[in-house]
C-alpha positions as CSV (number, residue, x, y, z in Angstrom):
1,X,94.2,79.2,94.1
2,X,93.0,82.0,96.4
3,X,91.3,84.9,94.6
4,X,91.6,88.3,96.2
5,X,89.8,91.4,94.9
6,X,91.2,94.8,95.8
7,X,88.7,97.7,95.7
8,X,89.1,101.4,95.5
9,X,87.0,104.1,94.1
10,X,88.7,104.8,90.8
11,X,90.7,101.6,90.3
12,X,93.6,103.5,88.8
13,X,96.3,103.5,91.5
14,X,96.0,101.8,95.0
15,X,94.0,98.8,93.9
16,X,96.0,98.4,90.8
17,X,99.3,98.4,92.8
18,X,97.8,95.8,95.2
19,X,96.8,93.6,92.3
20,X,100.3,93.8,90.8
21,X,102.0,93.0,94.1
22,X,99.8,90.1,94.9
23,X,100.1,88.6,91.4
24,X,103.9,88.9,91.5
25,X,104.5,87.9,95.2
26,X,101.8,85.3,95.4
27,X,102.2,83.6,92.0
28,X,101.0,80.0,92.1
29,X,99.0,80.5,95.3
30,X,97.0,83.7,94.8
31,X,95.4,85.6,92.0
32,X,94.8,89.3,92.6
33,X,92.1,91.3,90.9
34,X,91.2,95.0,91.2
35,X,88.1,97.1,90.6
36,X,86.5,100.3,91.6
37,X,83.1,101.7,92.4
38,X,83.6,104.6,89.9
39,X,86.4,103.5,87.7
40,X,88.5,105.9,85.7
41,X,89.1,105.3,82.0
42,X,92.9,104.9,82.4
43,X,95.3,103.4,84.8
44,X,97.7,105.9,86.3
45,X,100.8,106.1,84.2
46,X,103.1,105.7,87.3
47,X,101.2,102.5,88.3
48,X,101.9,101.2,84.7
49,X,105.6,102.1,85.3
50,X,105.7,100.1,88.5
51,X,104.0,97.2,86.8
52,X,106.7,97.2,84.1
53,X,109.5,97.4,86.7
54,X,108.0,94.4,88.4
55,X,107.7,92.6,85.1
56,X,104.0,92.5,85.3
57,X,102.1,92.5,82.0
58,X,100.5,95.9,81.6
59,X,98.0,94.4,79.2
60,X,96.4,92.7,82.1
61,X,95.7,96.1,83.8
62,X,92.6,98.1,83.0
63,X,90.3,100.2,85.2
64,X,87.1,98.3,85.7
65,X,83.9,98.5,87.7
66,X,83.4,96.2,90.7
67,X,80.2,95.1,88.9
68,X,82.3,92.9,86.8
69,X,83.0,90.7,89.8
70,X,79.5,90.5,91.2
71,X,78.2,88.6,88.1
72,X,77.4,84.9,88.5
73,X,80.0,83.9,85.8
74,X,82.9,86.0,87.3
75,X,85.8,84.4,89.2
76,X,84.8,83.4,92.8
77,X,86.4,85.7,95.3
78,X,87.7,84.4,98.6
79,X,88.8,87.7,100.0
80,X,87.9,91.3,99.2
81,X,90.1,94.1,100.5
82,X,89.2,97.8,100.3
83,X,92.3,99.9,100.0
84,X,90.8,103.4,100.1
85,X,88.6,105.0,102.7
86,X,85.9,106.1,100.3
87,X,85.4,102.6,98.9
88,X,85.3,101.2,102.5
89,X,82.3,103.4,103.2
90,X,80.3,102.6,100.1
91,X,77.7,99.9,99.9
92,X,79.3,97.1,98.1
93,X,77.5,94.7,95.8
94,X,76.4,91.3,97.2
95,X,79.3,89.2,96.1
96,X,78.7,85.6,94.9
97,X,79.9,83.2,97.6
98,X,79.9,85.9,100.3
99,X,83.7,86.3,100.5
100,X,85.5,87.7,103.5
101,X,85.8,91.5,103.4
102,X,88.4,93.7,105.3
103,X,89.7,97.2,105.0
104,X,93.3,98.3,104.5
105,X,93.3,102.1,104.0
106,X,96.1,103.8,102.1
107,X,96.7,107.4,101.1
108,X,96.0,108.0,97.4
109,X,99.4,108.5,95.7
110,X,97.7,110.1,92.7
111,X,95.9,112.8,94.8
112,X,98.9,114.9,95.5
113,X,100.3,117.6,93.3
114,X,103.9,118.3,92.5
115,X,106.2,117.4,89.7
116,X,106.8,113.8,88.4
117,X,109.5,113.2,91.0
118,X,107.1,114.0,93.9
119,X,104.3,112.0,92.3
120,X,106.6,109.0,91.9
121,X,107.7,109.3,95.5
122,X,104.0,109.0,96.6
123,X,103.7,105.8,94.6
124,X,106.9,104.4,96.0
125,X,105.6,105.2,99.5
126,X,102.5,103.2,98.7
127,X,104.5,100.2,97.5
128,X,106.8,100.5,100.6
129,X,103.7,100.3,102.9
130,X,101.7,97.8,100.9
131,X,104.3,95.3,99.9
132,X,105.1,93.9,103.5
133,X,101.4,93.4,104.0
134,X,101.0,91.5,100.8
135,X,104.1,89.5,101.7
136,X,102.5,88.5,105.0
137,X,99.2,87.8,103.3
138,X,101.0,85.4,100.9
139,X,102.6,83.5,103.8
140,X,99.2,82.9,105.5
141,X,97.9,79.3,105.3
142,X,94.6,80.6,104.0
143,X,93.4,77.3,102.6
144,X,93.3,75.8,106.1
145,X,92.1,78.9,108.0
146,X,88.5,79.4,109.1
147,X,86.8,82.8,108.3
148,X,87.1,84.2,111.8
149,X,90.8,83.5,112.1
150,X,91.5,84.7,108.6
151,X,89.7,88.0,109.2
152,X,91.6,88.5,112.5
153,X,94.9,87.8,110.7
154,X,94.1,90.2,107.8
155,X,93.2,93.0,110.2
156,X,96.4,92.2,112.3
157,X,98.5,92.5,109.1
158,X,97.0,95.9,108.4
159,X,97.4,97.3,111.9
160,X,100.8,95.8,112.8
161,X,103.1,96.5,109.9
């Protein structure tokens, strides 16, 4: 099983959606986790809606600090992907096992105003942009790839979709 941690500042939208997508699309091969540098107290309600639509257990979702994954007894991460620009610029903890780290930046769907329809459109746009990248990630033969090639492929996935 390949463990992937998605990081964002608040761990309420982008990183949560990435966790949901990887755990549904990569079931049996990948386990997705998410965390934030300054987590909010609640998951965005639209992210919860998307989880329910994808038949992902909402009880597994909660906003958490990235500190949870830097402890010695936490799951060993193989890959860490920052999904927002502010988290990519922050100094990350020293991760046990020194996992590969890459950046996939996405616009924050919860940052825009508007009514519920417009807010939902922003989340649907995130899913539309993130899902093909997660699908390509799931198809990679990660278990047999060296770190240099994996980092290259993950960057290629981000820039070429």
